PDB file of N, CA, C and O in Angstrom, chain B, residues numbered from 101:
ATOM      1  N   MET B 101      -4.073  -8.303   2.763  1.00  0.00           N
ATOM      2  CA  MET B 101      -2.623  -8.234   2.739  1.00  0.00           C
ATOM      3  C   MET B 101      -2.095  -9.376   1.893  1.00  0.00           C
ATOM      4  O   MET B 101      -2.598 -10.498   1.970  1.00  0.00           O
ATOM      5  N   ALA B 102      -1.111  -9.102   1.107  1.00  0.00           N
ATOM      6  CA  ALA B 102      -0.548 -10.128   0.252  1.00  0.00           C
ATOM      7  C   ALA B 102       0.766 -10.649   0.813  1.00  0.00           C
ATOM      8  O   ALA B 102       0.833 -11.780   1.294  1.00  0.00           O
ATOM      9  N   PHE B 103       1.792  -9.844   0.754  1.00  0.00           N
ATOM     10  CA  PHE B 103       3.101 -10.269   1.238  1.00  0.00           C
ATOM     11  C   PHE B 103       3.392  -9.659   2.598  1.00  0.00           C
ATOM     12  O   PHE B 103       2.959  -8.549   2.909  1.00  0.00           O
ATOM     13  N   VAL B 104       4.144 -10.419   3.411  1.00  0.00           N
ATOM     14  CA  VAL B 104       4.469  -9.999   4.766  1.00  0.00           C
ATOM     15  C   VAL B 104       5.963 -10.197   4.980  1.00  0.00           C
ATOM     16  O   VAL B 104       6.526 -11.212   4.571  1.00  0.00           O
ATOM     17  N   ILE B 105       6.594  -9.232   5.614  1.00  0.00           N
ATOM     18  CA  ILE B 105       8.010  -9.354   5.954  1.00  0.00           C
ATOM     19  C   ILE B 105       8.092  -9.901   7.377  1.00  0.00           C
ATOM     20  O   ILE B 105       7.412  -9.414   8.280  1.00  0.00           O
ATOM     21  N   THR B 106       8.931 -10.917   7.564  1.00  0.00           N
ATOM     22  CA  THR B 106       8.987 -11.649   8.833  1.00  0.00           C
ATOM     23  C   THR B 106      10.336 -11.494   9.541  1.00  0.00           C
ATOM     24  O   THR B 106      11.164 -10.671   9.150  1.00  0.00           O
ATOM     25  N   ALA B 107      10.539 -12.291  10.578  1.00  0.00           N
ATOM     26  CA  ALA B 107      11.668 -12.201  11.504  1.00  0.00           C
ATOM     27  C   ALA B 107      13.060 -12.062  10.880  1.00  0.00           C
ATOM     28  O   ALA B 107      13.855 -11.277  11.398  1.00  0.00           O
ATOM     29  N   PRO B 108      13.399 -12.765   9.815  1.00  0.00           N
ATOM     30  CA  PRO B 108      14.767 -12.631   9.303  1.00  0.00           C
ATOM     31  C   PRO B 108      15.151 -11.196   8.918  1.00  0.00           C
ATOM     32  O   PRO B 108      16.336 -10.876   8.819  1.00  0.00           O
ATOM     33  N   CYS B 109      14.157 -10.340   8.702  1.00  0.00           N
ATOM     34  CA  CYS B 109      14.437  -8.952   8.345  1.00  0.00           C
ATOM     35  C   CYS B 109      14.812  -8.106   9.557  1.00  0.00           C
ATOM     36  O   CYS B 109      15.474  -7.077   9.419  1.00  0.00           O
ATOM     37  N   GLU B 110      14.393  -8.534  10.735  1.00  0.00           N
ATOM     38  CA  GLU B 110      14.679  -7.736  11.923  1.00  0.00           C
ATOM     39  C   GLU B 110      16.182  -7.536  12.077  1.00  0.00           C
ATOM     40  O   GLU B 110      16.956  -8.493  12.066  1.00  0.00           O
ATOM     41  N   GLN B 111      16.569  -6.308  12.217  1.00  0.00           N
ATOM     42  CA  GLN B 111      17.963  -5.891  12.365  1.00  0.00           C
ATOM     43  C   GLN B 111      18.800  -6.104  11.099  1.00  0.00           C
ATOM     44  O   GLN B 111      19.976  -5.738  11.090  1.00  0.00           O
ATOM     45  N   GLU B 112      18.247  -6.674  10.049  1.00  0.00           N
ATOM     46  CA  GLU B 112      18.983  -6.905   8.796  1.00  0.00           C
ATOM     47  C   GLU B 112      18.840  -5.701   7.885  1.00  0.00           C
ATOM     48  O   GLU B 112      19.820  -5.023   7.573  1.00  0.00           O
ATOM     49  N   LYS B 113      17.622  -5.443   7.465  1.00  0.00           N
ATOM     50  CA  LYS B 113      17.264  -4.306   6.632  1.00  0.00           C
ATOM     51  C   LYS B 113      18.196  -4.100   5.433  1.00  0.00           C
ATOM     52  O   LYS B 113      18.787  -3.030   5.286  1.00  0.00           O
ATOM     53  N   SER B 114      18.326  -5.091   4.600  1.00  0.00           N
ATOM     54  CA  SER B 114      19.165  -4.971   3.411  1.00  0.00           C
ATOM     55  C   SER B 114      18.609  -3.965   2.408  1.00  0.00           C
ATOM     56  O   SER B 114      19.368  -3.177   1.843  1.00  0.00           O
ATOM     57  N   GLY B 115      17.313  -3.978   2.181  1.00  0.00           N
ATOM     58  CA  GLY B 115      16.675  -2.976   1.340  1.00  0.00           C
ATOM     59  C   GLY B 115      16.493  -3.298  -0.120  1.00  0.00           C
ATOM     60  O   GLY B 115      15.955  -2.474  -0.859  1.00  0.00           O
ATOM     61  N   GLU B 116      16.923  -4.471  -0.569  1.00  0.00           N
ATOM     62  CA  GLU B 116      16.717  -4.824  -1.969  1.00  0.00           C
ATOM     63  C   GLU B 116      15.235  -4.805  -2.331  1.00  0.00           C
ATOM     64  O   GLU B 116      14.865  -4.457  -3.452  1.00  0.00           O
ATOM     65  N   CYS B 117      14.400  -5.178  -1.380  1.00  0.00           N
ATOM     66  CA  CYS B 117      12.959  -5.208  -1.617  1.00  0.00           C
ATOM     67  C   CYS B 117      12.421  -3.820  -1.961  1.00  0.00           C
ATOM     68  O   CYS B 117      11.560  -3.681  -2.830  1.00  0.00           O
ATOM     69  N   VAL B 118      12.920  -2.817  -1.291  1.00  0.00           N
ATOM     70  CA  VAL B 118      12.475  -1.443  -1.541  1.00  0.00           C
ATOM     71  C   VAL B 118      12.831  -1.021  -2.963  1.00  0.00           C
ATOM     72  O   VAL B 118      12.035  -0.384  -3.653  1.00  0.00           O
ATOM     73  N   ASP B 119      14.028  -1.383  -3.387  1.00  0.00           N
ATOM     74  CA  ASP B 119      14.509  -0.980  -4.710  1.00  0.00           C
ATOM     75  C   ASP B 119      13.698  -1.564  -5.854  1.00  0.00           C
ATOM     76  O   ASP B 119      13.565  -0.927  -6.899  1.00  0.00           O
ATOM     77  N   VAL B 120      13.148  -2.770  -5.680  1.00  0.00           N
ATOM     78  CA  VAL B 120      12.431  -3.421  -6.788  1.00  0.00           C
ATOM     79  C   VAL B 120      10.923  -3.242  -6.756  1.00  0.00           C
ATOM     80  O   VAL B 120      10.243  -3.591  -7.721  1.00  0.00           O
ATOM     81  N   CYS B 121      10.392  -2.713  -5.683  1.00  0.00           N
ATOM     82  CA  CYS B 121       8.935  -2.573  -5.569  1.00  0.00           C
ATOM     83  C   CYS B 121       8.416  -1.536  -6.564  1.00  0.00           C
ATOM     84  O   CYS B 121       8.802  -0.369  -6.496  1.00  0.00           O
ATOM     85  N   PRO B 122       7.540  -1.952  -7.494  1.00  0.00           N
ATOM     86  CA  PRO B 122       7.048  -1.020  -8.516  1.00  0.00           C
ATOM     87  C   PRO B 122       6.025  -0.006  -8.008  1.00  0.00           C
ATOM     88  O   PRO B 122       5.734   0.971  -8.699  1.00  0.00           O
ATOM     89  N   VAL B 123       5.478  -0.222  -6.813  1.00  0.00           N
ATOM     90  CA  VAL B 123       4.457   0.694  -6.291  1.00  0.00           C
ATOM     91  C   VAL B 123       4.877   1.369  -4.980  1.00  0.00           C
ATOM     92  O   VAL B 123       4.061   2.019  -4.327  1.00  0.00           O
ATOM     93  N   ASP B 124       6.126   1.216  -4.603  1.00  0.00           N
ATOM     94  CA  ASP B 124       6.656   1.849  -3.392  1.00  0.00           C
ATOM     95  C   ASP B 124       5.811   1.560  -2.149  1.00  0.00           C
ATOM     96  O   ASP B 124       5.458   2.474  -1.403  1.00  0.00           O
ATOM     97  N   CYS B 125       5.494   0.288  -1.937  1.00  0.00           N
ATOM     98  CA  CYS B 125       4.665  -0.067  -0.782  1.00  0.00           C
ATOM     99  C   CYS B 125       5.479  -0.537   0.415  1.00  0.00           C
ATOM    100  O   CYS B 125       4.903  -0.898   1.442  1.00  0.00           O
ATOM    101  N   ILE B 126       6.808  -0.542   0.307  1.00  0.00           N
ATOM    102  CA  ILE B 126       7.644  -1.019   1.402  1.00  0.00           C
ATOM    103  C   ILE B 126       8.315   0.170   2.071  1.00  0.00           C
ATOM    104  O   ILE B 126       8.968   0.990   1.425  1.00  0.00           O
ATOM    105  N   GLU B 127       8.134   0.237   3.384  1.00  0.00           N
ATOM    106  CA  GLU B 127       8.697   1.343   4.150  1.00  0.00           C
ATOM    107  C   GLU B 127       9.591   0.813   5.260  1.00  0.00           C
ATOM    108  O   GLU B 127       9.378  -0.278   5.789  1.00  0.00           O
ATOM    109  N   GLU B 128      10.577   1.597   5.593  1.00  0.00           N
ATOM    110  CA  GLU B 128      11.519   1.210   6.629  1.00  0.00           C
ATOM    111  C   GLU B 128      11.016   1.627   8.000  1.00  0.00           C
ATOM    112  O   GLU B 128      10.660   2.784   8.226  1.00  0.00           O
ATOM    113  N   GLY B 129      10.996   0.662   8.909  1.00  0.00           N
ATOM    114  CA  GLY B 129      10.664   0.934  10.293  1.00  0.00           C
ATOM    115  C   GLY B 129      11.931   0.969  11.122  1.00  0.00           C
ATOM    116  O   GLY B 129      13.036   0.921  10.582  1.00  0.00           O
ATOM    117  N   LYS B 130      11.774   1.052  12.423  1.00  0.00           N
ATOM    118  CA  LYS B 130      12.936   1.128  13.312  1.00  0.00           C
ATOM    119  C   LYS B 130      13.829  -0.107  13.217  1.00  0.00           C
ATOM    120  O   LYS B 130      15.051   0.013  13.137  1.00  0.00           O
ATOM    121  N   ASP B 131      13.217  -1.299  13.226  1.00  0.00           N
ATOM    122  CA  ASP B 131      13.987  -2.539  13.250  1.00  0.00           C
ATOM    123  C   ASP B 131      13.891  -3.380  11.988  1.00  0.00           C
ATOM    124  O   ASP B 131      14.662  -4.323  11.806  1.00  0.00           O
ATOM    125  N   MET B 132      12.940  -3.040  11.109  1.00  0.00           N
ATOM    126  CA  MET B 132      12.739  -3.854   9.909  1.00  0.00           C
ATOM    127  C   MET B 132      11.915  -3.075   8.889  1.00  0.00           C
ATOM    128  O   MET B 132      11.465  -1.962   9.162  1.00  0.00           O
ATOM    129  N   PHE B 133      11.721  -3.666   7.715  1.00  0.00           N
ATOM    130  CA  PHE B 133      10.868  -3.083   6.694  1.00  0.00           C
ATOM    131  C   PHE B 133       9.458  -3.645   6.833  1.00  0.00           C
ATOM    132  O   PHE B 133       9.255  -4.718   7.400  1.00  0.00           O
ATOM    133  N   TYR B 134       8.482  -2.898   6.303  1.00  0.00           N
ATOM    134  CA  TYR B 134       7.090  -3.323   6.334  1.00  0.00           C
ATOM    135  C   TYR B 134       6.459  -3.098   4.972  1.00  0.00           C
ATOM    136  O   TYR B 134       6.782  -2.132   4.281  1.00  0.00           O
ATOM    137  N   ILE B 135       5.556  -3.998   4.588  1.00  0.00           N
ATOM    138  CA  ILE B 135       4.818  -3.881   3.337  1.00  0.00           C
ATOM    139  C   ILE B 135       3.431  -3.345   3.642  1.00  0.00           C
ATOM    140  O   ILE B 135       2.707  -3.906   4.465  1.00  0.00           O
ATOM    141  N   ASP B 136       3.062  -2.255   2.976  1.00  0.00           N
ATOM    142  CA  ASP B 136       1.744  -1.657   3.169  1.00  0.00           C
ATOM    143  C   ASP B 136       0.708  -2.532   2.464  1.00  0.00           C
ATOM    144  O   ASP B 136       0.729  -2.645   1.238  1.00  0.00           O
ATOM    145  N   PRO B 137      -0.193  -3.151   3.221  1.00  0.00           N
ATOM    146  CA  PRO B 137      -1.167  -4.067   2.618  1.00  0.00           C
ATOM    147  C   PRO B 137      -2.178  -3.368   1.716  1.00  0.00           C
ATOM    148  O   PRO B 137      -2.813  -4.012   0.881  1.00  0.00           O
ATOM    149  N   GLU B 138      -2.329  -2.077   1.877  1.00  0.00           N
ATOM    150  CA  GLU B 138      -3.290  -1.326   1.060  1.00  0.00           C
ATOM    151  C   GLU B 138      -2.717  -0.971  -0.310  1.00  0.00           C
ATOM    152  O   GLU B 138      -3.466  -0.707  -1.250  1.00  0.00           O
ATOM    153  N   ILE B 139      -1.388  -0.965  -0.421  1.00  0.00           N
ATOM    154  CA  ILE B 139      -0.741  -0.548  -1.667  1.00  0.00           C
ATOM    155  C   ILE B 139      -0.169  -1.729  -2.453  1.00  0.00           C
ATOM    156  O   ILE B 139      -0.113  -1.678  -3.682  1.00  0.00           O
ATOM    157  N   CYS B 140       0.252  -2.783  -1.768  1.00  0.00           N
ATOM    158  CA  CYS B 140       0.881  -3.943  -2.411  1.00  0.00           C
ATOM    159  C   CYS B 140      -0.010  -4.505  -3.520  1.00  0.00           C
ATOM    160  O   CYS B 140      -1.214  -4.684  -3.333  1.00  0.00           O
ATOM    161  N   ILE B 141       0.595  -4.779  -4.672  1.00  0.00           N
ATOM    162  CA  ILE B 141      -0.153  -5.322  -5.814  1.00  0.00           C
ATOM    163  C   ILE B 141       0.124  -6.813  -6.025  1.00  0.00           C
ATOM    164  O   ILE B 141      -0.226  -7.364  -7.069  1.00  0.00           O
ATOM    165  N   ASP B 142       0.735  -7.455  -5.064  1.00  0.00           N
ATOM    166  CA  ASP B 142       0.993  -8.908  -5.113  1.00  0.00           C
ATOM    167  C   ASP B 142       1.896  -9.339  -6.262  1.00  0.00           C
ATOM    168  O   ASP B 142       1.733 -10.443  -6.783  1.00  0.00           O
ATOM    169  N   CYS B 143       2.837  -8.502  -6.669  1.00  0.00           N
ATOM    170  CA  CYS B 143       3.678  -8.852  -7.822  1.00  0.00           C
ATOM    171  C   CYS B 143       4.774  -9.859  -7.475  1.00  0.00           C
ATOM    172  O   CYS B 143       5.232 -10.595  -8.348  1.00  0.00           O
ATOM    173  N   GLY B 144       5.200  -9.899  -6.207  1.00  0.00           N
ATOM    174  CA  GLY B 144       6.221 -10.853  -5.783  1.00  0.00           C
ATOM    175  C   GLY B 144       7.645 -10.439  -6.055  1.00  0.00           C
ATOM    176  O   GLY B 144       8.566 -11.207  -5.775  1.00  0.00           O
ATOM    177  N   ALA B 145       7.862  -9.252  -6.590  1.00  0.00           N
ATOM    178  CA  ALA B 145       9.225  -8.796  -6.891  1.00  0.00           C
ATOM    179  C   ALA B 145      10.087  -8.750  -5.635  1.00  0.00           C
ATOM    180  O   ALA B 145      11.264  -9.109  -5.672  1.00  0.00           O
ATOM    181  N   CYS B 146       9.507  -8.311  -4.534  1.00  0.00           N
ATOM    182  CA  CYS B 146      10.249  -8.203  -3.280  1.00  0.00           C
ATOM    183  C   CYS B 146      10.682  -9.573  -2.764  1.00  0.00           C
ATOM    184  O   CYS B 146      11.807  -9.752  -2.298  1.00  0.00           O
ATOM    185  N   GLU B 147       9.783 -10.515  -2.855  1.00  0.00           N
ATOM    186  CA  GLU B 147      10.064 -11.873  -2.364  1.00  0.00           C
ATOM    187  C   GLU B 147      11.254 -12.479  -3.105  1.00  0.00           C
ATOM    188  O   GLU B 147      12.096 -13.150  -2.508  1.00  0.00           O
ATOM    189  N   ALA B 148      11.310 -12.236  -4.393  1.00  0.00           N
ATOM    190  CA  ALA B 148      12.359 -12.826  -5.223  1.00  0.00           C
ATOM    191  C   ALA B 148      13.754 -12.296  -4.906  1.00  0.00           C
ATOM    192  O   ALA B 148      14.738 -13.009  -5.107  1.00  0.00           O
ATOM    193  N   VAL B 149      13.862 -11.065  -4.418  1.00  0.00           N
ATOM    194  CA  VAL B 149      15.185 -10.477  -4.189  1.00  0.00           C
ATOM    195  C   VAL B 149      15.614 -10.432  -2.734  1.00  0.00           C
ATOM    196  O   VAL B 149      16.735 -10.014  -2.446  1.00  0.00           O
ATOM    197  N   CYS B 150      14.770 -10.845  -1.819  1.00  0.00           N
ATOM    198  CA  CYS B 150      15.104 -10.766  -0.396  1.00  0.00           C
ATOM    199  C   CYS B 150      16.276 -11.700  -0.073  1.00  0.00           C
ATOM    200  O   CYS B 150      16.153 -12.916  -0.219  1.00  0.00           O
ATOM    201  N   PRO B 151      17.411 -11.142   0.366  1.00  0.00           N
ATOM    202  CA  PRO B 151      18.600 -11.973   0.616  1.00  0.00           C
ATOM    203  C   PRO B 151      18.493 -12.849   1.867  1.00  0.00           C
ATOM    204  O   PRO B 151      19.272 -13.788   2.028  1.00  0.00           O
ATOM    205  N   VAL B 152      17.548 -12.555   2.742  1.00  0.00           N
ATOM    206  CA  VAL B 152      17.403 -13.347   3.969  1.00  0.00           C
ATOM    207  C   VAL B 152      16.111 -14.156   3.988  1.00  0.00           C
ATOM    208  O   VAL B 152      15.754 -14.735   5.014  1.00  0.00           O
ATOM    209  N   GLU B 153      15.411 -14.197   2.858  1.00  0.00           N
ATOM    210  CA  GLU B 153      14.173 -14.961   2.710  1.00  0.00           C
ATOM    211  C   GLU B 153      13.174 -14.647   3.824  1.00  0.00           C
ATOM    212  O   GLU B 153      12.663 -15.542   4.499  1.00  0.00           O
ATOM    213  N   ALA B 154      12.914 -13.355   3.994  1.00  0.00           N
ATOM    214  CA  ALA B 154      12.010 -12.902   5.055  1.00  0.00           C
ATOM    215  C   ALA B 154      10.609 -12.593   4.553  1.00  0.00           C
ATOM    216  O   ALA B 154       9.717 -12.325   5.359  1.00  0.00           O
ATOM    217  N   ILE B 155      10.392 -12.624   3.240  1.00  0.00           N
ATOM    218  CA  ILE B 155       9.112 -12.204   2.688  1.00  0.00           C
ATOM    219  C   ILE B 155       8.320 -13.410   2.206  1.00  0.00           C
ATOM    220  O   ILE B 155       8.802 -14.228   1.423  1.00  0.00           O
ATOM    221  N   TYR B 156       7.079 -13.493   2.703  1.00  0.00           N
ATOM    222  CA  TYR B 156       6.211 -14.611   2.362  1.00  0.00           C
ATOM    223  C   TYR B 156       4.809 -14.114   2.028  1.00  0.00           C
ATOM    224  O   TYR B 156       4.360 -13.083   2.529  1.00  0.00           O
ATOM    225  N   TYR B 157       4.136 -14.865   1.179  1.00  0.00           N
ATOM    226  CA  TYR B 157       2.743 -14.591   0.916  1.00  0.00           C
ATOM    227  C   TYR B 157       1.986 -14.914   2.201  1.00  0.00           C
ATOM    228  O   TYR B 157       2.272 -15.919   2.852  1.00  0.00           O
ATOM    229  N   GLU B 158       1.042 -14.085   2.564  1.00  0.00           N
ATOM    230  CA  GLU B 158       0.346 -14.229   3.842  1.00  0.00           C
ATOM    231  C   GLU B 158      -0.216 -15.636   4.044  1.00  0.00           C
ATOM    232  O   GLU B 158      -0.153 -16.163   5.154  1.00  0.00           O
ATOM    233  N   GLU B 159      -0.751 -16.238   3.024  1.00  0.00           N
ATOM    234  CA  GLU B 159      -1.339 -17.572   3.149  1.00  0.00           C
ATOM    235  C   GLU B 159      -0.295 -18.658   3.404  1.00  0.00           C
ATOM    236  O   GLU B 159      -0.642 -19.764   3.817  1.00  0.00           O
ATOM    237  N   ASP B 160       0.981 -18.350   3.162  1.00  0.00           N
ATOM    238  CA  ASP B 160       2.044 -19.322   3.361  1.00  0.00           C
ATOM    239  C   ASP B 160       2.764 -19.167   4.702  1.00  0.00           C
ATOM    240  O   ASP B 160       3.703 -19.910   4.986  1.00  0.00           O
ATOM    241  N   LEU B 161       2.338 -18.217   5.522  1.00  0.00           N
ATOM    242  CA  LEU B 161       2.997 -17.991   6.802  1.00  0.00           C
ATOM    243  C   LEU B 161       2.751 -19.150   7.759  1.00  0.00           C
ATOM    244  O   LEU B 161       1.674 -19.746   7.776  1.00  0.00           O
ATOM    245  N   ILE B 162       3.769 -19.455   8.551  1.00  0.00           N
ATOM    246  CA  ILE B 162       3.602 -20.437   9.615  1.00  0.00           C
ATOM    247  C   ILE B 162       3.090 -19.691  10.857  1.00  0.00           C
ATOM    248  O   ILE B 162       3.156 -18.463  10.911  1.00  0.00           O
ATOM    249  N   ASP B 163       2.594 -20.410  11.828  1.00  0.00           N
ATOM    250  CA  ASP B 163       2.002 -19.797  13.018  1.00  0.00           C
ATOM    251  C   ASP B 163       2.946 -18.807  13.701  1.00  0.00           C
ATOM    252  O   ASP B 163       2.507 -17.755  14.164  1.00  0.00           O
ATOM    253  N   GLU B 164       4.224 -19.130  13.766  1.00  0.00           N
ATOM    254  CA  GLU B 164       5.191 -18.264  14.435  1.00  0.00           C
ATOM    255  C   GLU B 164       5.338 -16.912  13.749  1.00  0.00           C
ATOM    256  O   GLU B 164       5.762 -15.940  14.375  1.00  0.00           O
ATOM    257  N   ASP B 165       4.991 -16.845  12.466  1.00  0.00           N
ATOM    258  CA  ASP B 165       5.137 -15.598  11.718  1.00  0.00           C
ATOM    259  C   ASP B 165       3.874 -14.743  11.697  1.00  0.00           C
ATOM    260  O   ASP B 165       3.906 -13.619  11.197  1.00  0.00           O
ATOM    261  N   MET B 166       2.787 -15.242  12.220  1.00  0.00           N
ATOM    262  CA  MET B 166       1.518 -14.501  12.191  1.00  0.00           C
ATOM    263  C   MET B 166       1.585 -13.141  12.899  1.00  0.00           C
ATOM    264  O   MET B 166       0.910 -12.210  12.459  1.00  0.00           O
ATOM    265  N   PRO B 167       2.363 -12.985  13.967  1.00  0.00           N
ATOM    266  CA  PRO B 167       2.442 -11.656  14.587  1.00  0.00           C
ATOM    267  C   PRO B 167       2.959 -10.569  13.642  1.00  0.00           C
ATOM    268  O   PRO B 167       2.712  -9.385  13.870  1.00  0.00           O
ATOM    269  N   TYR B 168       3.669 -10.958  12.594  1.00  0.00           N
ATOM    270  CA  TYR B 168       4.198  -9.962  11.657  1.00  0.00           C
ATOM    271  C   TYR B 168       3.108  -9.360  10.776  1.00  0.00           C
ATOM    272  O   TYR B 168       3.282  -8.269  10.234  1.00  0.00           O
ATOM    273  N   VAL B 169       2.007 -10.051  10.633  1.00  0.00           N
ATOM    274  CA  VAL B 169       0.852  -9.477   9.938  1.00  0.00           C
ATOM    275  C   VAL B 169       0.334  -8.301  10.746  1.00  0.00           C
ATOM    276  O   VAL B 169       0.085  -7.222  10.207  1.00  0.00           O
ATOM    277  N   GLU B 170       0.174  -8.518  12.048  1.00  0.00           N
ATOM    278  CA  GLU B 170      -0.315  -7.453  12.932  1.00  0.00           C
ATOM    279  C   GLU B 170       0.690  -6.314  13.053  1.00  0.00           C
ATOM    280  O   GLU B 170       0.307  -5.146  13.110  1.00  0.00           O
ATOM    281  N   LYS B 171       1.985  -6.656  13.091  1.00  0.00           N
ATOM    282  CA  LYS B 171       3.004  -5.608  13.174  1.00  0.00           C
ATOM    283  C   LYS B 171       2.934  -4.695  11.956  1.00  0.00           C
ATOM    284  O   LYS B 171       3.079  -3.479  12.084  1.00  0.00           O
ATOM    285  N   ALA B 172       2.715  -5.266  10.787  1.00  0.00           N
ATOM    286  CA  ALA B 172       2.614  -4.449   9.576  1.00  0.00           C
ATOM    287  C   ALA B 172       1.366  -3.571   9.621  1.00  0.00           C
ATOM    288  O   ALA B 172       1.413  -2.394   9.265  1.00  0.00           O
ATOM    289  N   LYS B 173       0.260  -4.148  10.058  1.00  0.00           N
ATOM    290  CA  LYS B 173      -0.973  -3.369  10.161  1.00  0.00           C
ATOM    291  C   LYS B 173      -0.800  -2.208  11.138  1.00  0.00           C
ATOM    292  O   LYS B 173      -1.218  -1.083  10.864  1.00  0.00           O
ATOM    293  N   GLU B 174      -0.181  -2.497  12.274  1.00  0.00           N
ATOM    294  CA  GLU B 174       0.054  -1.451  13.270  1.00  0.00           C
ATOM    295  C   GLU B 174       0.999  -0.381  12.736  1.00  0.00           C
ATOM    296  O   GLU B 174       0.798   0.807  12.989  1.00  0.00           O
ATOM    297  N   PHE B 175       2.021  -0.793  12.006  1.00  0.00           N
ATOM    298  CA  PHE B 175       2.975   0.158  11.454  1.00  0.00           C
ATOM    299  C   PHE B 175       2.273   1.163  10.549  1.00  0.00           C
ATOM    300  O   PHE B 175       2.586   2.353  10.560  1.00  0.00           O
ATOM    301  N   PHE B 176       1.333   0.672   9.778  1.00  0.00           N
ATOM    302  CA  PHE B 176       0.607   1.543   8.843  1.00  0.00           C
ATOM    303  C   PHE B 176      -0.702   2.064   9.441  1.00  0.00           C
ATOM    304  O   PHE B 176      -1.520   2.653   8.735  1.00  0.00           O
ATOM    305  N   ASN B 177      -0.896   1.844  10.748  1.00  0.00           N
ATOM    306  CA  ASN B 177      -2.082   2.326  11.473  1.00  0.00           C
ATOM    307  C   ASN B 177      -3.389   1.863  10.841  1.00  0.00           C
ATOM    308  O   ASN B 177      -4.354   2.619  10.740  1.00  0.00           O
ATOM    309  N   ARG B 178      -3.394   0.609  10.421  1.00  0.00           N
ATOM    310  CA  ARG B 178      -4.616   0.031   9.832  1.00  0.00           C
ATOM    311  C   ARG B 178      -4.913  -1.264  10.575  1.00  0.00           C
ATOM    312  O   ARG B 178      -4.078  -2.165  10.651  1.00  0.00           O
ATOM    313  N   LYS B 179      -6.085  -1.332  11.104  1.00  0.00           N
ATOM    314  CA  LYS B 179      -6.473  -2.551  11.812  1.00  0.00           C
ATOM    315  C   LYS B 179      -7.805  -3.036  11.304  1.00  0.00           C
ATOM    316  O   LYS B 179      -8.311  -4.055  11.775  1.00  0.00           O
TER     317      LYS B 179
END
């Protein structure tokens, strides 16, 4: 997994990230968006346009954001 969408996206769902993704790897869930780790090409376009700064490279996540890695995996049914 490259990029992960974290807590600031919950209930926000602005969607700019979806519009700029060149490979359509971002999908809308019930409460937030999720990045498909199997499709993401690590381009960073989504991170640059996120108005709530919710998108981070997985290696840059703080401990509190680690559950969002699992949430994305579960969303896409990949463990």
